C-alpha positions as CSV (number, residue, x, y, z in Angstrom):
1,M,-228.1,-13.1,36.1
2,D,-229.2,-13.6,39.6
3,V,-227.3,-11.7,42.4
4,G,-226.6,-14.9,44.3
5,A,-224.9,-16.4,41.2
6,V,-222.9,-13.3,40.7
7,A,-221.8,-13.3,44.3
8,V,-220.7,-16.9,44.0
9,L,-218.8,-16.2,40.8
10,A,-217.2,-13.1,42.3
11,G,-216.2,-15.0,45.4
12,I,-214.6,-17.8,43.5
13,A,-212.7,-15.3,41.3
14,A,-211.6,-13.2,44.4
15,F,-210.4,-16.4,46.1
16,G,-208.2,-17.3,42.9
17,G,-206.9,-13.7,42.7
18,M,-205.9,-13.7,46.4
19,L,-204.2,-17.1,45.9
20,A,-202.2,-15.6,43.0
21,V,-201.3,-12.6,45.2
22,L,-200.1,-14.9,47.9
23,V,-198.0,-17.0,45.6
24,G,-196.4,-14.0,44.1
25,A,-195.6,-12.4,47.5
26,Y,-194.2,-15.7,48.7
27,G,-191.9,-16.0,45.7
28,L,-190.7,-12.5,46.1
29,R,-190.1,-13.0,49.9
30,E,-188.1,-16.3,49.3
31,A,-186.0,-14.7,46.6
32,R,-185.1,-11.7,48.8
33,R,-184.5,-13.9,51.8
34,V,-182.1,-16.2,50.0
35,S,-180.4,-13.2,48.3
36,R,-179.9,-11.5,51.6
37,T,-179.3,-14.3,54.2
38,G,-178.1,-17.2,52.0
39,V,-174.5,-18.4,51.6
40,R,-172.8,-16.9,48.6
41,V,-170.6,-19.2,46.5
42,E,-169.3,-19.4,43.0
43,A,-171.1,-22.0,40.9
44,L,-169.8,-23.7,37.8
45,V,-172.2,-23.6,34.8
46,K,-172.5,-27.1,33.1
47,R,-174.6,-28.6,30.4
48,R,-177.4,-31.0,31.4
49,P,-176.4,-34.7,31.1
50,G,-177.3,-36.0,27.7
51,E,-177.5,-32.5,26.1
52,A,-175.8,-32.1,22.8
53,P,-172.8,-29.7,22.8
54,E,-173.8,-26.9,20.5
55,E,-172.5,-23.4,19.8
56,S,-175.3,-21.7,21.7
57,P,-175.6,-21.8,25.5
58,P,-178.2,-24.2,26.9
59,P,-181.5,-22.5,27.9
60,R,-181.4,-23.9,31.5
61,P,-177.9,-25.2,32.4
62,V,-177.0,-27.0,35.6
63,L,-175.1,-25.1,38.3
64,Q,-172.6,-27.0,40.4
65,F,-171.3,-25.6,43.7
66,V,-169.9,-26.8,47.0
67,T,-171.8,-26.1,50.2
68,E,-170.4,-25.1,53.6
69,D,-170.5,-28.7,54.7
70,D,-168.6,-29.9,51.7
71,R,-171.5,-31.4,49.7
72,V,-171.4,-31.0,46.0
73,M,-174.8,-29.8,44.7
74,E,-176.0,-29.7,41.2
75,V,-179.3,-27.7,40.5
76,V,-181.0,-26.6,37.4
77,C,-180.4,-22.9,37.0
78,P,-183.5,-20.9,38.1
79,A,-182.9,-18.3,35.5
80,P,-182.6,-19.0,31.8
81,S,-179.7,-18.1,29.6
82,T,-180.4,-15.0,27.5
83,R,-178.7,-13.4,24.5
84,R,-177.5,-10.5,26.6
85,Q,-176.4,-12.6,29.5
86,P,-175.5,-16.1,28.3
87,L,-174.7,-18.8,30.7
88,R,-171.9,-20.6,28.9
89,P,-170.8,-24.0,30.1
90,G,-167.5,-23.8,31.9
91,G,-168.3,-20.3,33.2
92,N,-168.9,-19.2,36.8
93,V,-171.8,-17.3,38.4
94,L,-172.3,-16.0,41.9
95,V,-175.2,-17.7,43.6
96,S,-176.7,-17.6,47.1
97,Y,-178.2,-20.8,48.5
98,D,-180.3,-21.5,51.5
99,P,-178.2,-23.5,54.0
100,A,-181.4,-25.4,55.2
101,D,-182.2,-26.4,51.6
102,P,-179.2,-26.0,49.2
103,R,-181.4,-26.7,46.2
104,N,-183.0,-23.2,46.8
105,V,-180.7,-20.9,44.9
106,V,-180.7,-17.4,43.6
107,V,-178.3,-16.4,40.8
108,H,-177.1,-12.8,41.5
109,G,-178.0,-10.4,38.7
110,R,-180.6,-12.8,37.4
111,E,-183.3,-12.8,40.1
112,R,-186.2,-12.7,37.6
113,L,-188.7,-11.2,39.9
114,G,-191.0,-10.3,37.0
115,P,-193.2,-13.5,37.2
116,E,-193.7,-13.0,40.9
117,R,-194.7,-9.4,40.4
118,A,-197.0,-10.4,37.5
119,F,-198.8,-12.9,39.8
120,I,-199.3,-10.2,42.4
121,A,-200.6,-7.7,39.8
122,G,-202.8,-10.2,38.0
123,G,-204.3,-11.5,41.3
124,A,-205.0,-7.9,42.5
125,L,-206.6,-7.2,39.2
126,V,-208.9,-10.2,39.5
127,V,-209.8,-9.3,43.0
128,L,-210.6,-5.8,41.9
129,I,-212.8,-7.0,39.0
130,S,-214.6,-9.4,41.4
131,V,-215.4,-6.6,43.8
132,V,-216.6,-4.2,41.0
133,L,-218.7,-7.1,39.5
134,L,-220.3,-7.7,43.0
135,V,-221.0,-4.0,43.6
136,V,-222.5,-3.6,40.1
137,A,-224.7,-6.6,40.6
138,L,-225.9,-5.4,44.1
139,A,-226.5,-1.8,42.8
140,G,-228.7,-3.2,39.9
141,Q,-230.8,-5.2,42.3
């Protein structure tokens, strides 16, 4: 393969990898910012409208809470219900919300930072592979 073609391929891959790193870093930063500086309130766990009442907890229930300015907010829970930590309708959970955008919430104890870390690690791996590919192509020239 031509060195120029390899360089273009490596550049495109490196750009995609850097984009993944930035998305992951932004997600981590936002979750930490809302956890640290957001307003903490108790939220009521509810089923989604139209969802059949079953024995098992819903995978992504709705959280209802009241903001500081007395608005009632209902948002889909950002973290799914699990077997170890079920979110049962009628229960309460502690959430932090961003006062500027109350739809941006973090459920304490269920931050799920794994996907953001996976984006960072995957993006860094793609960038590394791109650099190695480019170095090997240039060395073989």
